[in-house]
Structure formats: structure tokens, C-alpha cells
PLY file of the C-alpha trace (Angstrom):
ply
format ascii 1.0
element vertex 117
property float x
property float y
property float z
element edge 116
property int vertex1
property int vertex2
end_header
-0.96 -35.10 -13.62
-2.47 -33.50 -10.52
-0.74 -30.46 -8.90
-1.07 -29.47 -5.24
-0.72 -25.84 -4.28
-0.09 -24.82 -0.67
-0.81 -21.16 -0.03
-0.56 -21.49 3.76
3.19 -21.10 4.05
5.43 -18.06 3.55
7.53 -17.47 0.44
11.02 -18.84 0.52
13.64 -16.48 2.10
15.32 -15.64 -1.19
11.99 -14.51 -2.65
11.12 -12.45 0.44
14.58 -10.79 0.16
13.91 -9.86 -3.51
10.54 -8.43 -2.68
12.02 -6.34 0.17
14.84 -5.16 -2.14
12.27 -4.16 -4.76
10.10 -2.26 -2.27
13.18 -0.41 -0.88
14.24 0.52 -4.46
10.77 1.80 -5.30
10.67 3.88 -2.08
14.21 5.19 -2.61
13.29 6.25 -6.20
10.09 8.01 -5.15
10.06 11.82 -5.26
10.74 13.04 -1.70
7.91 15.60 -1.77
5.47 12.93 -3.04
6.61 10.52 -0.21
6.00 13.15 2.44
2.54 14.14 1.05
1.39 10.59 0.41
2.36 9.68 4.05
0.04 12.48 5.12
-2.73 11.05 2.82
-2.39 7.68 4.51
-2.94 9.37 7.91
-5.91 11.37 6.52
-7.52 8.20 5.12
-6.78 6.31 8.33
-8.50 9.03 10.39
-11.56 8.88 8.17
-11.99 5.16 7.51
-11.90 2.12 9.85
-10.61 -0.07 7.05
-8.68 1.14 3.99
-6.65 0.08 0.97
-4.12 1.97 -1.17
-7.07 3.08 -3.39
-8.39 5.11 -0.44
-4.98 6.67 0.04
-4.95 7.63 -3.67
-8.45 9.18 -3.26
-7.03 11.47 -0.55
-4.05 12.32 -2.70
-6.24 13.23 -5.69
-8.19 15.69 -3.51
-5.03 17.87 -3.28
-4.50 20.80 -5.64
-1.43 20.19 -7.83
0.08 17.28 -5.88
3.63 16.32 -6.80
4.04 13.19 -9.05
6.35 10.27 -8.66
7.83 7.87 -11.25
5.54 4.87 -10.36
2.61 3.96 -8.16
4.60 0.88 -7.09
5.97 3.08 -4.39
2.58 2.89 -2.61
3.49 -0.51 -1.27
6.36 0.79 0.85
4.15 3.70 1.94
1.55 1.30 3.38
4.30 -0.78 4.91
5.79 2.33 6.55
2.38 3.32 7.97
2.17 -0.23 9.40
5.56 0.04 11.05
4.61 3.40 12.54
1.49 1.92 14.10
-0.98 3.78 11.98
-2.29 0.68 10.22
-2.80 -2.96 11.16
-2.51 -5.59 8.35
-5.51 -7.78 7.92
-5.86 -11.07 6.06
-8.55 -9.56 3.79
-7.95 -8.45 0.21
-10.24 -6.17 -1.83
-10.39 -5.76 -5.53
-9.46 -2.32 -6.79
-12.30 -0.25 -8.24
-9.88 1.99 -10.28
-10.04 1.23 -13.96
-6.33 1.56 -14.50
-5.66 -1.24 -11.94
-7.87 -3.73 -13.74
-9.38 -5.20 -10.56
-6.04 -5.99 -8.84
-6.25 -7.21 -5.25
-5.13 -4.90 -2.50
-4.58 -5.72 1.12
-7.27 -4.28 3.49
-5.72 -2.42 6.41
-7.28 -1.67 9.74
-6.89 1.94 10.95
-5.72 2.60 14.50
-6.64 6.29 14.10
-10.22 6.20 12.87
-12.35 8.75 14.73
0 1
1 2
2 3
3 4
4 5
5 6
6 7
7 8
8 9
9 10
10 11
11 12
12 13
13 14
14 15
15 16
16 17
17 18
18 19
19 20
20 21
21 22
22 23
23 24
24 25
25 26
26 27
27 28
28 29
29 30
30 31
31 32
32 33
33 34
34 35
35 36
36 37
37 38
38 39
39 40
40 41
41 42
42 43
43 44
44 45
45 46
46 47
47 48
48 49
49 50
50 51
51 52
52 53
53 54
54 55
55 56
56 57
57 58
58 59
59 60
60 61
61 62
62 63
63 64
64 65
65 66
66 67
67 68
68 69
69 70
70 71
71 72
72 73
73 74
74 75
75 76
76 77
77 78
78 79
79 80
80 81
81 82
82 83
83 84
84 85
85 86
86 87
87 88
88 89
89 90
90 91
91 92
92 93
93 94
94 95
95 96
96 97
97 98
98 99
99 100
100 101
101 102
102 103
103 104
104 105
105 106
106 107
107 108
108 109
109 110
110 111
111 112
112 113
113 114
114 115
115 116
């Protein structure tokens, strides 16, 4: 039996709604101090790099002395989405493999910075 996969279309609306609910829940459960600081790290990475991923944001975060922690790094997705809505980042169609050992080469969206100097 031959299967045909079509990756050109969006996910069904019910799947999109579940993803949005999950992202909102991850953002709501994130530590408020972590959220504020990681938003600043997105801006710092966007000012330094013409194209970035969430790994670059984590690099900025790890430069800080004693940064606050949050329950899960899943909350990075809503952070990047918020930066997109604020006009800091532009989504691209490119994906880049993570270089962090803990992420096992997962794919991350590449974002174009609107603030790179």
C-alpha cells in the first residue's frame, strides 16, 4: 500500500486550537520573572543577529548571572510567538537543527530579526 503525505496545507482547525491552548498554558504557567527576562533576551539576540532561533535566545539567557528558572523550556515557543506579534521577529520558512545536546537535534524555526544593528 502506498501512502501520500501532503505537507503543503495547514493543520486542521481543531489541531491548531489544541496547539494554541497548549502554548497559552505553557506561557501562563511560566514564572513571571523568567518571562520578563527571556523577553529581554529575545530582544538582545535580535539586536545582535540577523537570523536567530530559540537556541540563540537561550545563549543570551545563560550569559546572565543567576537568572530565574521556569518549570519548562516549552514556554520558549510562546516567547518567540510574542516577539513575532510585537514586530521584533519575522517568521521564515527555514528550520535549523538545534546544536544543544539536551535537544537531540530537534528542529527550530529560524526567525529574521527586525532589530539587527
